[in-house]
ROPAKOL-667380 format. One line per 2 residues: number of its first residue (from 1); for each residue x, y, z of C-alpha. Coordinates in nm, 2 decimals. Each point is the difference from the previous one (the first is absolute). Example, Ala and Ser with C-alpha at 12.3 -4.5 7.8 and 13.67 -1.06 7.14 Angstrom:
% ROPAKOL-667380
1	1.23,-0.45,0.78 ~ 0.14,0.34,-0.07
//
This chain:
% ROPAKOL-667380
1	-13.95,-8.58,10.62 ~ -0.16,0.04,0.35
3	-0.03,0.37,-0.03 ~ -0.14,-0.02,-0.35
5	-0.25,-0.26,0.12 ~ -0.12,0.22,0.28
7	-0.03,0.29,-0.25 ~ -0.19,-0.21,-0.24
9	-0.22,-0.14,0.27 ~ -0.10,0.35,0.11
11	-0.11,0.10,-0.34 ~ -0.18,-0.33,-0.03
13	0.22,-0.19,-0.25 ~ 0.05,-0.37,0.04
15	0.36,-0.12,0.05 ~ 0.17,-0.32,-0.06
17	0.25,-0.12,0.25 ~ 0.27,-0.06,-0.27
19	-0.08,0.24,-0.27 ~ -0.20,0.26,0.18
21	0.28,0.26,0.00 ~ 0.04,-0.02,-0.38
23	-0.36,0.00,-0.11 ~ -0.13,0.25,0.26
25	0.29,0.22,-0.08 ~ -0.10,0.00,-0.36
27	-0.36,0.08,0.09 ~ 0.10,0.26,0.25
29	0.22,0.18,-0.25 ~ -0.26,0.00,-0.27
31	-0.27,0.12,0.24 ~ 0.20,0.24,0.20
33	0.18,0.17,-0.28 ~ -0.29,0.02,-0.24
35	-0.30,0.06,0.22 ~ 0.14,0.17,0.31
37	0.29,0.20,-0.13 ~ -0.08,0.01,-0.37
39	0.36,-0.05,-0.09 ~ 0.15,-0.21,-0.27
41	0.26,-0.25,0.09 ~ 0.28,0.22,-0.12
43	-0.12,0.29,0.21 ~ -0.02,-0.23,0.30
45	0.36,-0.10,-0.06 ~ 0.10,0.37,-0.02
47	-0.17,0.05,0.34 ~ 0.20,-0.29,0.13
49	0.31,0.16,-0.12 ~ -0.05,0.30,0.22
51	-0.08,-0.21,0.31 ~ 0.34,-0.06,0.13
53	0.36,-0.07,-0.12 ~ -0.07,-0.37,0.03
55	-0.32,0.03,-0.20 ~ 0.19,0.20,-0.26
57	0.25,-0.28,-0.02 ~ -0.28,-0.24,-0.04
59	-0.16,0.22,-0.27 ~ 0.33,0.00,-0.18
61	-0.01,-0.37,-0.01 ~ -0.36,0.00,-0.10
63	0.05,0.24,-0.29 ~ 0.26,-0.23,-0.13
65	-0.26,-0.27,-0.05 ~ -0.30,0.20,-0.10
67	0.00,-0.16,-0.33 ~ -0.05,-0.34,0.17
69	-0.33,0.12,0.18 ~ 0.13,-0.13,0.34
71	-0.20,0.27,0.19 ~ -0.20,-0.24,0.23
73	0.32,-0.12,0.15 ~ 0.11,0.35,0.08
75	-0.34,0.10,0.14 ~ 0.01,-0.30,0.22
77	0.34,0.10,0.11 ~ -0.11,0.36,0.07
79	-0.29,-0.12,0.22 ~ 0.22,-0.25,0.18
81	0.24,0.28,0.07 ~ -0.26,0.26,0.11
83	-0.23,-0.24,0.20 ~ 0.19,-0.31,0.06
85	-0.12,-0.22,0.29 ~ -0.11,0.28,0.21
87	-0.37,0.02,0.00 ~ 0.00,0.33,0.17
89	0.18,0.14,-0.30 ~ -0.33,0.00,-0.19
91	-0.06,0.33,0.17 ~ 0.26,0.14,-0.22
93	-0.22,-0.05,-0.30 ~ -0.16,0.34,0.05
95	0.33,0.17,0.01 ~ 0.12,-0.21,-0.29
97	-0.30,0.09,-0.20 ~ 0.03,0.37,0.08
99	0.36,-0.02,-0.09 ~ -0.07,-0.17,-0.32
101	-0.28,0.24,-0.08 ~ 0.24,0.29,0.06
103	0.25,-0.17,-0.22 ~ -0.27,-0.04,-0.26
105	-0.08,0.36,0.02 ~ 0.36,0.10,-0.05
107	0.03,-0.23,-0.29 ~ -0.31,0.14,-0.16
109	0.14,0.35,0.04 ~ 0.33,-0.11,-0.15
111	-0.18,-0.16,-0.29 ~ -0.20,0.32,-0.05
113	0.32,0.20,0.02 ~ 0.17,-0.23,-0.25
115	-0.30,0.01,-0.24 ~ 0.00,0.38,0.01
117	0.38,0.02,-0.06 ~ 0.02,-0.26,-0.27
119	-0.15,0.23,-0.27 ~ 0.24,0.28,0.08
121	0.29,-0.24,-0.02 ~ -0.14,-0.14,-0.33
123	-0.04,0.35,-0.13 ~ 0.36,0.08,0.11
125	0.12,-0.32,-0.16 ~ -0.19,0.08,-0.33
127	0.15,0.35,0.01 ~ 0.34,-0.14,0.06
129	-0.06,-0.25,-0.28 ~ -0.11,0.28,-0.24
131	0.30,0.21,0.10 ~ 0.22,-0.30,-0.06
133	-0.16,-0.06,-0.34 ~ 0.07,0.36,-0.10
135	0.35,-0.02,0.13 ~ 0.05,-0.33,-0.19
137	-0.13,0.16,-0.32 ~ 0.23,0.30,0.05
139	0.29,-0.25,0.06 ~ -0.09,-0.19,-0.31
141	0.00,0.31,-0.21 ~ 0.34,0.10,0.14
143	0.12,-0.35,-0.06 ~ -0.11,0.02,-0.37
145	0.17,0.33,-0.05 ~ 0.31,-0.13,0.17
147	-0.01,-0.32,-0.20 ~ -0.03,0.20,-0.33
149	0.29,0.22,0.11 ~ 0.21,-0.29,0.09
151	-0.07,-0.18,-0.33 ~ 0.08,0.32,-0.19
153	0.32,0.04,0.18 ~ 0.09,-0.36,-0.06
155	-0.07,0.04,-0.37 ~ 0.22,0.31,-0.02
157	0.27,-0.16,0.21 ~ -0.01,-0.33,-0.21
159	0.27,0.11,-0.25 ~ 0.21,0.13,0.29
161	-0.04,-0.33,0.17 ~ 0.10,-0.19,-0.31
163	0.31,0.22,-0.04 ~ 0.07,-0.04,0.36
165	-0.04,-0.37,-0.02 ~ 0.25,-0.01,-0.28
167	0.24,0.22,0.20 ~ -0.05,-0.21,0.31
169	0.07,-0.32,-0.21 ~ 0.31,0.16,-0.14
171	0.12,0.11,0.34 ~ -0.07,-0.35,0.13
173	0.19,-0.15,-0.30 ~ 0.29,0.24,0.05
175	0.00,-0.09,0.37 ~ 0.02,-0.36,-0.09
177	0.28,0.07,-0.25 ~ 0.18,0.21,0.26
179	-0.02,-0.28,0.25 ~ 0.12,-0.24,-0.26
181	0.28,0.23,-0.10 ~ 0.11,0.03,0.36
183	0.04,-0.38,0.01 ~ 0.18,0.01,-0.34
185	0.23,0.27,0.14 ~ 0.06,-0.21,0.30
187	0.07,-0.30,-0.22 ~ 0.24,0.20,-0.21
189	0.18,0.11,0.32 ~ 0.04,-0.36,0.10
191	0.10,-0.12,-0.35 ~ 0.37,-0.05,-0.10
193	-0.10,-0.01,-0.38 ~ 0.17,0.34,-0.09
195	0.31,-0.11,0.19 ~ 0.02,-0.31,-0.22
197	-0.03,0.22,-0.31 ~ 0.28,0.22,0.14
199	0.22,-0.31,0.05 ~ -0.07,-0.08,-0.37
201	0.10,0.36,-0.09 ~ -0.35,0.06,-0.14
203	-0.08,0.20,-0.21 ~ 0.25,-0.04,-0.28
205	0.04,0.36,-0.12 ~ 0.37,0.01,-0.07
207	0.18,-0.10,-0.32 ~ -0.10,-0.32,-0.18
209	0.24,-0.22,0.20 ~ -0.20,0.08,0.31
211	-0.27,-0.22,-0.13 ~ 0.20,-0.30,0.11
213	0.03,0.12,0.36 ~ -0.34,-0.13,0.10
215	0.09,-0.34,-0.15 ~ 0.35,-0.02,0.16
217	0.07,-0.28,0.24 ~ 0.14,0.14,0.33
219	0.06,-0.24,0.29 ~ -0.34,0.08,0.15
221	-0.18,-0.01,-0.34 ~ -0.21,-0.31,0.09
223	-0.13,0.15,0.31 ~ -0.08,0.33,-0.17
225	-0.19,-0.17,-0.28 ~ -0.19,-0.22,0.25
227	-0.10,0.31,0.19 ~ -0.10,0.17,-0.33
229	-0.22,-0.28,-0.10 ~ -0.16,-0.03,0.35
231	-0.07,0.37,0.03 ~ -0.11,0.05,-0.36
233	-0.25,-0.29,0.05 ~ -0.14,0.15,0.32
235	-0.04,0.34,-0.15 ~ -0.17,-0.16,-0.30
237	-0.27,-0.15,0.23 ~ -0.07,0.34,0.15
239	-0.09,0.13,-0.34 ~ -0.32,-0.20,-0.02
241	-0.19,0.23,0.23 ~ 0.17,0.33,-0.08
243	-0.14,0.25,-0.25 ~ 0.14,0.33,0.12
245	0.37,-0.03,0.07 ~ 0.10,-0.14,-0.34
247	-0.27,0.17,-0.21 ~ 0.17,0.20,-0.27
249	-0.07,0.37,-0.03 ~ -0.32,0.04,-0.21
251	0.02,0.23,-0.30 ~ -0.31,0.19,-0.11
253	-0.27,-0.20,-0.18 ~ 0.06,0.20,-0.32
255	0.31,-0.22,-0.07 ~ -0.22,-0.31,0.00
257	0.27,-0.23,0.15 ~ -0.09,-0.37,-0.01
259	-0.08,-0.15,0.34 ~ 0.30,-0.16,0.16
261	0.06,-0.17,0.34 ~ 0.21,0.17,0.26
263	0.37,-0.07,0.00 ~ 0.07,-0.29,0.24
265	0.13,0.12,0.33 ~ 0.36,-0.15,-0.01
267	0.06,0.15,-0.35 ~ -0.13,0.33,0.12
269	0.24,0.00,0.29 ~ 0.28,-0.09,-0.24
271	-0.10,0.29,-0.22 ~ 0.00,0.27,0.27
273	0.36,0.11,-0.04 ~ -0.04,0.02,-0.38
275	-0.32,0.20,0.03 ~ 0.18,0.24,0.24
277	0.29,0.04,-0.24 ~ -0.24,0.07,-0.29
279	-0.20,0.26,0.19 ~ 0.32,0.16,0.13
281	0.16,0.04,-0.35 ~ -0.31,0.06,-0.22
283	-0.23,0.22,0.21 ~ 0.04,0.35,0.14
285	0.28,0.24,-0.09 ~ 0.28,-0.26,-0.06
287	0.23,0.04,-0.29 ~ -0.10,-0.34,-0.13
289	-0.37,0.10,-0.02 ~ -0.02,0.20,-0.33
291	-0.28,-0.01,-0.25 ~ 0.22,-0.03,-0.31
293	0.18,-0.32,0.13 ~ -0.27,-0.26,0.05
295	0.25,-0.26,-0.12 ~ 0.18,0.04,0.33
297	-0.27,-0.15,0.22 ~ -0.12,-0.24,-0.27
299	0.35,-0.14,-0.05 ~ 0.05,-0.02,0.38
301	-0.30,-0.22,0.04 ~ 0.11,-0.23,-0.28
303	0.34,-0.03,0.16 ~ -0.16,-0.09,0.34
305	-0.22,-0.26,-0.17 ~ 0.30,-0.15,-0.18
307	0.23,0.01,0.31 ~ -0.24,-0.19,0.22
309	-0.14,-0.25,-0.26 ~ 0.25,-0.28,0.07
311	-0.04,0.02,0.38 ~ -0.38,0.00,-0.02
313	0.00,-0.29,-0.24 ~ 0.25,-0.21,0.19
315	-0.08,0.08,0.37 ~ -0.35,0.15,0.03
317	-0.19,-0.20,-0.27 ~ 0.07,-0.34,0.16
319	-0.14,0.13,0.33 ~ -0.32,0.11,-0.17
321	-0.03,-0.33,-0.19 ~ 0.05,-0.19,0.33
323	-0.27,0.20,0.16 ~ -0.24,-0.08,-0.28
325	-0.02,0.36,-0.12 ~ -0.07,0.08,-0.36
327	0.19,0.33,0.02 ~ 0.30,0.05,-0.23
329	0.27,0.17,0.21 ~ 0.16,0.19,-0.30
331	-0.33,0.12,-0.13 ~ -0.13,0.10,0.34
333	0.33,0.20,0.05 ~ -0.04,0.16,-0.34
335	-0.36,0.08,0.05 ~ 0.07,0.19,0.32
337	0.28,0.21,-0.16 ~ -0.22,0.07,-0.31
339	-0.26,0.15,0.24 ~ 0.27,0.26,0.10
341	0.04,0.09,-0.37 ~ -0.37,0.04,-0.05
343	-0.03,0.23,0.30 ~ 0.30,0.20,-0.13
345	-0.15,0.03,-0.35 ~ -0.34,0.10,0.14
347	0.17,0.28,0.18 ~ 0.23,0.12,-0.28
349	-0.22,-0.02,-0.31 ~ -0.22,0.30,0.09
351	0.31,0.21,0.03 ~ 0.13,-0.07,-0.35
353	-0.33,-0.07,-0.19 ~ 0.03,0.31,-0.22
355	0.37,-0.01,-0.06 ~ 0.02,-0.20,-0.32
357	0.37,-0.08,0.02 ~ -0.01,-0.11,0.37
359	-0.32,-0.19,-0.05 ~ 0.12,-0.18,-0.31
361	0.32,-0.09,0.17 ~ -0.19,-0.14,0.30
363	-0.22,-0.21,-0.22 ~ 0.31,-0.14,-0.19
365	0.18,-0.09,0.32 ~ -0.31,-0.16,0.16
367	-0.05,-0.21,-0.31 ~ 0.36,-0.11,0.01
369	-0.04,-0.08,0.37 ~ -0.31,-0.21,-0.08
371	0.16,-0.18,-0.28 ~ 0.29,-0.12,0.22
373	-0.23,-0.07,0.29 ~ -0.21,-0.24,-0.21
375	0.27,-0.15,-0.22 ~ 0.28,-0.04,0.25
377	-0.17,-0.04,0.33 ~ -0.32,-0.17,-0.10
379	-0.24,0.25,0.14 ~ -0.36,-0.09,-0.05
381	-0.25,0.20,-0.20 ~ -0.27,-0.06,0.26
383	0.20,0.20,0.26 ~ -0.02,0.38,0.03
385	0.24,0.17,-0.24 ~ 0.11,0.34,-0.12
387	-0.24,-0.03,-0.29 ~ -0.29,0.04,0.24
389	0.14,0.34,0.10 ~ 0.05,0.10,-0.37
391	-0.36,-0.12,-0.07 ~ -0.15,0.26,0.23
393	-0.23,0.23,-0.21 ~ 0.20,0.33,0.01
395	0.33,-0.17,-0.03 ~ -0.11,-0.23,-0.28
397	-0.15,0.27,-0.21 ~ 0.32,0.20,0.04
399	0.19,-0.31,-0.11 ~ -0.21,-0.03,-0.31
401	0.05,0.36,-0.09 ~ 0.37,0.00,0.05
403	0.03,-0.34,-0.19 ~ -0.18,0.15,-0.30
405	0.20,0.32,0.01 ~ 0.33,-0.17,-0.01
407	-0.11,-0.25,-0.26 ~ -0.11,0.28,-0.23
409	0.33,0.17,0.05 ~ 0.18,-0.32,-0.08
411	-0.20,-0.04,-0.32 ~ 0.09,0.35,-0.11
413	0.37,-0.07,0.05 ~ 0.00,-0.34,-0.17
415	-0.18,0.13,-0.31 ~ 0.22,0.30,-0.03
417	0.32,-0.20,0.04 ~ 0.23,-0.04,-0.31
419	-0.01,-0.37,0.05 ~ -0.37,-0.02,0.03
421	-0.06,-0.19,-0.32 ~ 0.32,-0.21,0.01
423	0.00,-0.35,0.14 ~ 0.25,-0.07,0.28
425	0.06,-0.34,-0.14 ~ 0.02,0.08,-0.37
427	0.34,-0.17,-0.03 ~ -0.12,-0.32,0.17
429	-0.21,-0.19,-0.25 ~ -0.14,-0.26,0.24
431	-0.10,0.26,0.25 ~ -0.13,0.26,-0.24
433	-0.27,-0.22,-0.15 ~ -0.27,0.25,0.10
435	0.21,0.30,-0.12 ~ -0.14,0.20,0.29
437	0.10,0.37,0.01 ~ 0.14,0.13,0.32
439	-0.30,0.22,0.08 ~ -0.24,-0.30,-0.01
441	0.21,-0.22,0.20 ~ 0.06,0.27,0.26
443	-0.37,0.07,0.01 ~ -0.09,-0.37,0.06
445	0.27,-0.02,0.27 ~ -0.16,0.30,0.16
447	-0.34,-0.18,0.00 ~ 0.16,-0.32,0.14
449	0.17,0.20,0.28 ~ -0.34,0.16,0.08
451	-0.15,-0.35,0.02 ~ 0.27,-0.12,0.23
453	-0.06,0.31,0.22 ~ -0.37,-0.06,0.05
455	-0.04,-0.38,-0.03 ~ 0.04,-0.04,0.38
457	-0.28,0.24,0.08 ~ -0.24,-0.16,0.25
459	-0.33,0.06,-0.18 ~ -0.11,-0.07,-0.35
461	-0.17,0.34,-0.02 ~ 0.33,0.18,0.04
463	0.16,-0.23,-0.26 ~ -0.27,0.08,-0.24
465	0.06,0.37,0.04 ~ 0.37,-0.05,-0.09
467	-0.11,-0.22,-0.29 ~ -0.21,0.30,-0.12
469	0.31,0.22,0.02 ~ 0.19,-0.25,-0.21
471	-0.28,0.00,-0.26 ~ 0.01,0.38,-0.01
473	0.37,0.00,-0.06 ~ -0.03,-0.26,-0.28
475	-0.26,0.21,-0.17 ~ 0.20,0.32,0.04
477	0.31,-0.18,-0.14 ~ -0.21,-0.13,-0.30
479	-0.12,0.36,-0.07 ~ 0.36,0.12,0.01
481	0.10,-0.27,-0.24 ~ -0.29,0.09,-0.23
483	0.11,0.36,-0.01 ~ 0.36,-0.09,-0.09
485	-0.13,-0.25,-0.26 ~ -0.21,0.27,-0.17
487	0.32,0.21,-0.03 ~ 0.16,-0.29,-0.18
489	-0.29,-0.09,-0.23 ~ 0.18,0.11,-0.32
491	0.28,-0.23,0.08 ~ -0.20,-0.30,0.09
493	0.29,-0.23,-0.09 ~ 0.25,0.20,0.20
495	0.19,-0.11,0.30 ~ -0.20,0.21,0.26
497	-0.33,-0.11,-0.14 ~ 0.10,-0.36,0.02
499	0.13,0.05,0.35 ~ -0.33,0.15,0.11
501	-0.18,-0.30,-0.15 ~ 0.24,-0.24,0.18
503	-0.07,0.19,0.32 ~ -0.38,-0.03,-0.04
505	0.03,-0.37,-0.07 ~ 0.23,-0.06,0.30
507	-0.23,0.18,0.24 ~ -0.30,-0.19,-0.12
509	0.19,-0.33,0.02 ~ 0.12,0.06,0.35
511	-0.34,0.10,0.12 ~ -0.15,-0.31,-0.15
513	0.26,-0.21,0.19 ~ -0.07,0.19,0.32
515	-0.37,-0.08,-0.04 ~ 0.08,-0.37,0.06
517	0.20,0.08,0.32 ~ -0.16,-0.13,0.32
519	0.02,0.34,0.16 ~ -0.19,0.17,-0.28
521	-0.25,-0.29,-0.02 ~ -0.08,0.06,0.37
523	-0.04,0.37,-0.08 ~ -0.23,-0.10,-0.29
525	-0.22,-0.19,0.25 ~ 0.00,0.29,0.24
527	-0.10,0.24,-0.28 ~ -0.27,-0.24,-0.10
529	-0.15,0.01,0.35 ~ 0.02,0.38,0.01
531	-0.17,0.04,-0.34 ~ -0.27,-0.25,0.08
533	-0.08,0.19,0.32 ~ -0.01,0.34,-0.18
535	-0.18,-0.13,-0.32 ~ 0.27,0.18,-0.20
537	0.02,-0.26,-0.28 ~ -0.24,-0.21,-0.20
539	-0.07,-0.36,0.08 ~ 0.19,-0.10,-0.31
541	0.31,0.18,0.12 ~ -0.04,-0.15,0.34
543	-0.02,-0.34,-0.16 ~ 0.31,0.06,-0.20
545	0.19,0.12,0.31 ~ -0.12,-0.30,0.21
547	0.09,-0.25,-0.27 ~ 0.34,0.16,-0.04
549	-0.07,0.07,-0.37 ~ 0.12,0.35,0.06
551	0.25,0.16,0.23 ~ 0.05,0.32,0.21
553	0.22,0.14,-0.29 ~ -0.24,-0.09,-0.29
555	-0.10,0.36,-0.06 ~ 0.36,0.12,-0.02
557	0.10,-0.30,-0.21 ~ -0.28,0.06,-0.25
559	0.10,0.36,-0.04 ~ 0.36,-0.09,-0.05
561	-0.09,-0.28,-0.25 ~ -0.21,0.25,-0.20
563	0.29,0.24,-0.01 ~ 0.24,-0.28,-0.10
565	-0.24,-0.11,-0.28 ~ -0.04,0.35,-0.13
567	0.38,0.05,-0.01 ~ 0.06,-0.33,-0.17
569	-0.27,0.07,-0.26 ~ 0.16,0.34,-0.07
571	0.34,-0.17,-0.06 ~ -0.15,-0.28,-0.22
573	-0.19,0.26,-0.20 ~ 0.32,0.20,-0.04
575	0.20,-0.30,-0.13 ~ -0.29,-0.12,-0.22
577	-0.01,0.34,-0.17 ~ 0.36,-0.03,-0.08
579	-0.05,-0.35,-0.13 ~ -0.28,0.11,-0.22
581	0.21,0.29,-0.14 ~ 0.28,-0.25,-0.07
583	-0.24,-0.24,-0.17 ~ -0.13,0.24,-0.27
585	0.22,-0.14,-0.27 ~ -0.07,-0.36,0.11
587	-0.37,0.07,-0.05 ~ 0.07,0.09,-0.36
589	0.20,-0.31,-0.08 ~ -0.09,-0.16,-0.34
591	-0.14,-0.32,0.14 ~ -0.15,-0.10,-0.34
593	0.32,0.00,-0.20 ~ 0.26,-0.14,0.23
595	0.20,-0.30,-0.13 ~ -0.09,-0.34,0.14
597	0.21,-0.19,0.25 ~ 0.12,-0.23,-0.28
599	0.13,0.29,-0.20 ~ 0.22,0.12,0.29
601	0.32,-0.17,0.11 ~ -0.03,0.13,0.36
603	-0.30,0.17,0.17 ~ 0.09,0.33,0.16
605	-0.18,0.27,0.20 ~ -0.20,0.25,-0.19
607	0.20,0.32,-0.01 ~ -0.32,0.20,0.06
609	-0.05,-0.19,0.33 ~ 0.34,0.10,0.14
611	-0.10,0.34,0.14 ~ -0.30,-0.15,0.18
613	0.19,-0.29,0.15 ~ 0.29,0.22,0.10
615	-0.23,0.24,0.18 ~ -0.16,-0.29,0.18
617	0.34,-0.15,0.09 ~ 0.14,0.33,0.13
619	-0.30,0.09,0.21 ~ -0.03,-0.35,0.15
621	0.37,0.01,0.10 ~ -0.03,0.35,0.14
623	-0.31,-0.07,0.21 ~ 0.13,-0.34,0.11
625	0.29,0.19,0.16 ~ -0.22,0.27,0.15
627	-0.30,-0.19,0.12 ~ -0.01,-0.27,0.26
629	-0.07,-0.35,-0.13 ~ -0.37,-0.01,0.09
631	-0.07,0.34,-0.16 ~ 0.20,-0.08,-0.31
633	-0.19,-0.33,-0.04 ~ -0.33,0.19,0.00
635	0.15,0.26,-0.24 ~ 0.12,-0.24,-0.27
637	-0.32,-0.21,0.02 ~ -0.21,0.31,-0.05
639	0.22,0.12,-0.28 ~ 0.00,-0.35,-0.17
641	-0.38,0.00,0.00 ~ -0.01,0.34,-0.16
643	0.26,-0.09,-0.27 ~ -0.18,-0.33,-0.07
645	-0.33,0.17,-0.06 ~ 0.16,0.28,-0.20
647	0.20,-0.22,-0.24 ~ -0.31,-0.23,-0.04
649	-0.24,0.28,-0.07 ~ 0.22,0.27,-0.17
651	0.24,-0.23,-0.20 ~ -0.14,-0.35,-0.05
653	-0.38,0.08,-0.03 ~ 0.08,0.31,-0.22
655	0.20,-0.19,-0.27 ~ -0.01,-0.30,-0.24
657	0.28,-0.25,0.00 ~ 0.15,-0.22,-0.26
659	0.19,-0.31,0.10 ~ 0.32,0.19,0.04
661	-0.16,0.28,0.20 ~ -0.16,-0.24,0.24
663	0.33,-0.18,0.05 ~ 0.19,0.33,0.05
665	-0.26,0.11,0.26 ~ 0.03,-0.33,0.19
667	0.38,0.03,-0.01 ~ 0.00,0.36,0.13
669	-0.24,-0.09,0.28 ~ 0.12,-0.34,0.12
671	0.37,0.05,-0.06 ~ 0.04,0.36,0.10
673	-0.30,0.16,0.19 ~ -0.07,-0.30,0.23
675	0.36,-0.05,0.10 ~ 0.02,0.35,0.13
677	-0.23,-0.11,0.28 ~ 0.16,-0.35,0.04
679	0.23,0.14,0.28 ~ -0.31,0.07,0.21
681	-0.20,-0.32,-0.05 ~ 0.04,-0.35,-0.15
683	-0.27,0.02,-0.27 ~ -0.03,0.36,-0.11
685	-0.22,-0.09,-0.30 ~ -0.28,-0.06,0.25
687	-0.01,0.38,0.06 ~ -0.05,0.06,-0.38
689	-0.28,-0.24,-0.07 ~ -0.17,0.22,-0.26
691	0.33,0.02,-0.21 ~ 0.09,-0.36,0.07
693	-0.33,-0.14,-0.12 ~ -0.03,0.24,-0.29
695	0.34,-0.13,-0.13 ~ -0.13,-0.36,0.03
697	-0.30,0.08,-0.22 ~ 0.20,0.20,-0.25
699	0.27,-0.27,-0.03 ~ -0.22,-0.30,-0.04
701	0.07,-0.21,-0.32 ~ -0.26,0.02,-0.27
703	-0.17,-0.32,0.08 ~ -0.04,0.07,0.37
705	-0.12,0.35,-0.07 ~ -0.27,-0.13,-0.25
707	-0.11,-0.27,0.25 ~ -0.02,0.25,0.28
709	-0.19,0.24,-0.22 ~ -0.25,-0.27,-0.09
711	-0.04,-0.10,0.37 ~ -0.06,0.36,0.10
713	-0.25,0.05,-0.28 ~ -0.18,-0.32,0.09
715	-0.01,0.10,0.36 ~ -0.16,0.33,-0.10
717	-0.26,-0.17,-0.21 ~ -0.07,-0.25,0.28
719	-0.06,0.28,0.24 ~ -0.27,0.15,-0.23
721	-0.16,-0.34,-0.09 ~ 0.05,-0.15,0.34
723	0.15,-0.32,-0.13 ~ 0.15,-0.21,0.28
725	0.29,-0.25,-0.02 ~ 0.21,0.23,-0.22
727	0.38,0.06,0.05 ~ 0.06,0.27,0.26
729	0.18,0.32,-0.11 ~ 0.15,0.04,0.35
731	0.14,-0.35,0.00 ~ 0.16,0.06,-0.34
733	0.15,0.32,0.11 ~ 0.13,-0.15,0.33
735	0.15,-0.28,-0.20 ~ 0.21,0.26,-0.19
737	0.10,0.18,0.32 ~ -0.25,0.29,-0.03
739	-0.18,0.07,0.33 ~ -0.01,0.38,0.03
741	-0.14,0.10,-0.34 ~ -0.37,-0.02,-0.07
743	-0.14,-0.18,-0.30 ~ -0.09,0.32,-0.18
745	0.36,0.13,0.05 ~ 0.14,-0.32,-0.14
747	-0.23,0.03,-0.31 ~ 0.13,0.36,-0.05
749	0.36,-0.12,0.03 ~ -0.06,-0.28,-0.26
751	-0.13,0.26,-0.23 ~ 0.31,0.21,0.05
753	0.20,-0.28,-0.17 ~ 0.10,0.12,-0.35
755	0.02,-0.33,-0.19 ~ -0.26,-0.28,-0.02
757	0.00,-0.28,-0.27 ~ -0.22,0.05,-0.30
759	-0.05,0.36,0.07 ~ 0.14,0.31,-0.15
761	0.15,0.10,0.33
//
C-alpha cells in the first residue's frame, strides 16, 4: 500500500508496485518485532489486542487462524490501519513504538507474575490431588466394608427372600384364583343351570318312584332337556382351565389316596344339594350323626347312587359322549359321593379306634358298603375308596389286632361246641365226601371271610400282612387239633380221632386249592419281591417261588401233611397189630400135611384165616365210613402193603408147603384176602405182589418148577463164569408173571416146596 511503501522507503527497503505491501510488510514485521521490540509474533498480537476495540476484534479473528500462519496478512492490515495513505502519520511511529514497548513491559511483568504463581498453583493442585487420593482411599475402604456388610446381609436374608418369594407366588396365585372365581361366580349368577335341575326335580331324594320324575315327559320337556344339554356342555368347557372350584377336599397324605382328576364342574353343581344334605345330617350334633350307626350314612350314599343311576345314564352320559368326553357320568357321580364317605371315616375312626365293638362294627359295615359299591354299581378299584382309610397305619394295625382277637375267640367257641366233630352234611352222601367236621369247615369259612375282607386293600404290603395273620391262625388251629388228637391217641380208630384226621386233610386240601387262586398267586409274586429285597430266603427258595413250584401256604401245608401222615400211620399200625394178633393161628397152619385139591370136593377158606380176614373186613368197613375217600385210600394201601409183607415173611417164608398147602394158600389169598380190597380198586392183587408171586412159584407144576430151577441155577453159574448168550432168569420169571420177587427169593420159595420127583421129600 502507499503508506507501507513510504514506510519501507524510509527504512531503505525496496518496494514493488504490485507486491510491495505484502513483501515489505513481511520484512517489516520480522525486523520490527524481532530487532526493535524483541517480541515474538504472539506477543505482538497480544499488544494489538490492547490497541483498540477494533484491533481486539481483528485479534479475535487472527487468533482463529493462528494455526494457518496468516500473520503477514494481519500485520499488513495493522500497518495499513495505523499509517494508511497519510505520510505524516509516520510521526506516530515513535508513539506507537513507545506504546508497544510499554505493552511489552506489561506483558513481561504478567509473564513473570504468571511464572511465579504457577508453582504455587501446581503445589496446591498436587496437594488437592493428594487429599483427593486419601479421600478416595478412605472411600474405597468404606465401600469395601459396606460391600461386605451388604453381602453378609443378603446371605442372611436369602432364606427369607426365598420364603418370601414362595409366599409372594402363592399370593399372586391366590389373587389369580380369586379373580377367576369372581368370574366363575359371575357366570354362576348368569347361569340358569340350577333352575333347569329344579324343573327336573333334581335331586331324587324321595321314595324310589321319584327316580322317574327326572325322566318324565311334561309339555315343556324338550325345551328343558335342550337347555340342560346346552348349559351342561358350556359348563363342561369351563372345567378345562379350573383347578380350584371343583378340586375335592384333600385328605392327609397318610391315607395315600390315588391321584384323581377334579370332579367335572356340571356334576359338581349337580352334587351340591346332596353334599349339603350329607353334611347337615351326618356332621355336628344331629341325631343322625352317631358313631355306632355308620350304616346310616353308608346306606344313604348307596341309595343316592342307585336313585340317580338311570337319569345319569340316559340323560347326562349322551351329553358327555357328544362332547367327546371320556368321563362316565355314573362313576363320576359315585366318586364324588364316596369322597364324602372318606372324609366322614377319617373324622370318625380316631374317635372309636379303641372301642373293639364299635370299631369292628364300622369295619363290617364299610366292607359291606364296598362290596355293593363294586359289585352293583361298578365302582373302579383305581378310584379312592374306604380301604385307603382303613389302610392308614394306626387304623390298619388296630384292624389286624381286632381281626385276630375275634378269630381266636371264634376258634375257641367252634372247638368247644358239641357239634365240633360232626359233619353238617353227614346225611347227604354226595355232599359229605370230605366228611369235614363242623369245626374245620367253620374255621376255613372264617379264613375265607378274612380273605374277602382284605382282598380289596390298595397295596400288596397290607395284603401280605393279612396273609401273615391267616398263616398264624392256621398254625394255631393245627396246634389245637394236635392237642386234641393226643388226647385221643389211645382210641386212634375212634370217631373223634378220625374227625380230627378229616379236619387236617380238609384244611390242607383247601389251602392247596387256594394256592392256585389268582389272588394268592399275586400275593406270592409280591412276597417274592419282598423276600428278594430283604434277602430273607435262599436262592433255591426264591427260584421255587418264582417258578410257582411252591406257594404262599407251603409251610402250613407241609406241617398239616406231616400231621396227617403221622395220624394215618398210627391208625394203620393199630389195625395191623390187630391183624397180626388174629393171624397167630394161621401162622401155625399145617401147610405140609394139607390134602391136595384133587382130594377135596370143594375148596374152602382155612378156618384159621377167618379171624384175620374178619378183623381186616371190620376195620376196613369202619374206617371207610369214618374217613374221607382220599384218606381211606391212603389208609388201605398202607395197610395192604404191611399185610402183604407180613404174610410173605411171617407165614410163607417161614413154612414149607406140600401141593395141598400151596393150593390152600393161593385159595385163601386170591379168593378171600384180595376180594376184601376189590371194592376199593379193580385189581387188588397188585397191592399184594409178594403174596401173589409167592403163590405162583409155590403152585407151579412139577415140570415148570424143575425147568425154572434149572434156569435159575444156570443163571447163577453164568454170573460166576461170565458166559454170555444164556437164558435170562429175569425173562423166565417175567414169563411166569413174577416181577417183584428177586431171583434169590424165588430160589428160596422153590426150596420151600415139599415134594420133588426122585427125592425123598
